[in-house]
C-alpha positions as CSV (number, residue, x, y, z in Angstrom):
1,M,-1.4,-25.4,-33.3
2,K,-3.7,-22.3,-33.9
3,N,-5.2,-23.0,-30.3
4,R,-2.0,-23.1,-28.4
5,K,-0.6,-19.4,-29.9
6,L,-4.3,-18.3,-29.0
7,I,-4.1,-19.6,-25.2
8,G,-0.5,-18.0,-25.3
9,I,-1.4,-15.0,-26.4
10,C,-4.5,-14.5,-24.3
11,L,-2.3,-15.8,-21.2
12,I,0.2,-13.0,-22.2
13,V,-3.0,-10.5,-22.5
14,V,-4.7,-11.6,-19.2
15,S,-1.1,-11.3,-17.3
16,I,-0.7,-7.3,-18.4
17,I,-3.9,-6.4,-17.9
18,G,-3.9,-8.2,-14.4
19,G,-0.3,-6.5,-13.6
20,L,-1.8,-2.9,-14.4
21,I,-4.4,-3.6,-12.4
22,W,-2.3,-4.7,-9.4
23,W,-0.3,-1.6,-9.9
24,N,-2.5,1.0,-10.4
25,I,-5.2,-0.4,-7.7
26,A,-5.4,2.2,-4.6
27,T,-4.8,0.7,-1.5
28,S,-4.6,1.9,2.6
29,I,-1.6,2.4,4.6
30,T,-3.4,1.2,7.9
31,N,-6.8,0.0,8.7
32,I,-6.6,-0.6,12.4
33,P,-9.0,1.3,15.2
34,P,-6.5,3.8,17.0
35,T,-7.6,1.9,20.5
36,E,-5.6,-1.4,19.2
37,V,-2.4,0.4,18.9
38,S,-0.3,0.6,22.1
39,K,2.4,2.6,20.8
40,I,4.2,4.2,17.6
41,E,8.0,4.5,17.5
42,I,9.5,6.9,14.9
43,F,13.1,7.4,13.7
44,D,13.7,10.3,11.9
45,G,16.3,9.6,9.7
46,N,17.3,13.0,8.6
47,T,18.2,13.7,12.7
48,G,18.8,10.5,14.5
49,K,16.0,11.7,16.7
50,S,13.4,8.8,17.7
51,V,10.4,9.1,19.8
52,V,8.3,6.9,21.4
53,I,4.5,7.7,20.9
54,T,2.5,6.5,23.7
55,D,0.0,9.1,24.5
56,A,-3.6,8.0,23.4
57,T,-4.4,11.5,21.6
58,N,-1.4,11.4,19.6
59,I,-1.9,8.0,18.6
60,E,-5.4,8.7,17.7
61,H,-4.7,11.8,15.6
62,I,-2.0,9.7,13.8
63,I,-3.8,6.7,13.4
64,E,-6.6,8.2,12.0
65,N,-4.9,10.4,9.3
66,L,-2.7,7.4,8.2
67,N,-6.4,5.4,8.0
68,A,-7.8,8.0,5.9
69,V,-4.8,7.9,3.4
70,S,-5.1,6.0,0.2
71,I,-2.1,5.1,-2.0
72,K,-1.0,4.2,-4.9
73,K,2.5,2.1,-6.1
74,E,4.8,4.7,-7.9
75,K,8.1,3.2,-8.6
76,V,10.2,0.4,-7.1
77,S,12.6,1.4,-3.8
78,L,15.2,-1.1,-3.9
79,G,18.4,0.3,-4.1
80,Y,17.3,3.9,-2.8
81,M,19.0,5.2,0.8
82,G,18.0,7.7,3.2
83,Y,14.7,8.2,4.7
84,S,12.6,10.5,6.5
85,F,10.4,9.0,9.2
86,R,11.0,5.2,9.9
87,T,7.5,4.3,11.5
88,T,6.8,1.0,13.6
89,I,3.1,0.6,14.5
90,Y,2.5,-1.8,17.7
91,K,-0.7,-3.5,18.5
92,T,-2.0,-3.8,22.2
93,D,-0.9,-7.0,22.7
94,G,2.8,-6.1,21.7
95,T,3.4,-7.3,18.0
96,V,4.4,-5.2,15.1
97,Y,1.6,-3.9,12.9
98,K,3.3,-2.3,10.2
99,K,6.4,-0.6,9.6
100,F,7.3,1.7,6.9
101,I,8.7,5.0,6.3
102,I,7.4,8.5,5.7
103,N,9.4,10.6,3.4
104,S,6.8,13.4,3.0
105,S,3.1,14.3,3.4
106,N,2.4,12.4,-0.1
107,T,5.1,9.8,-0.2
108,I,5.5,6.5,1.7
109,R,8.0,3.9,1.1
110,K,7.0,0.0,2.1
111,D,9.6,-1.8,0.2
112,P,9.9,-2.8,-2.1
113,F,8.0,0.1,-3.5
114,F,7.6,3.8,-3.2
115,Y,3.5,4.9,-2.8
116,R,2.0,8.1,-3.8
117,V,-0.6,9.4,-1.5
118,S,-3.7,9.6,-3.7
119,S,-6.5,10.8,-1.3
120,E,-6.0,13.1,1.7
121,S,-2.5,13.4,2.6
122,I,-0.4,12.5,5.4
123,D,0.5,14.9,8.5
124,Y,3.9,15.2,8.1
125,N,3.8,18.2,10.3
126,Y,2.3,16.7,13.2
127,I,4.7,13.8,13.2
128,Q,7.5,16.3,12.8
129,E,6.7,18.5,15.6
130,L,6.3,15.4,18.0
131,I,10.0,14.7,17.1
132,D,11.3,18.1,17.3
133,N,9.4,18.6,20.9
134,K,9.8,15.5,22.4
135,A,13.0,13.7,20.6
136,N,14.8,10.8,22.5
137,S,11.7,10.5,24.9
138,T,8.2,9.2,25.1
139,L,5.1,10.6,24.3
């Protein structure tokens, strides 16, 4: 009987420690070479404008920036409405590589969580300029 209680307590402690490690571990937003990206679609949830980025220079800048950023879970995103930049990255074979939302230079939403940038920062202004200058078009 004592062994079962001890095993149960150990399992609970290990689960809690494992959960805390999982919650606090930093991860990357993307990890793809820019040459493997064919296009990036961005929809601005604030204005309704969208842009499809196909220019290699713009793709390289955005992907290298996102590859350099590390993020950590901040809180659950279920139930939250609205967003800034809904972003979809496509591989050269046409498949979707990643979908996520960029809310600011330091906040990403990838359901079911919000993530806080823990290193570097997202070049939010660069993306905003692309949308403002070339909305509803292809770059």
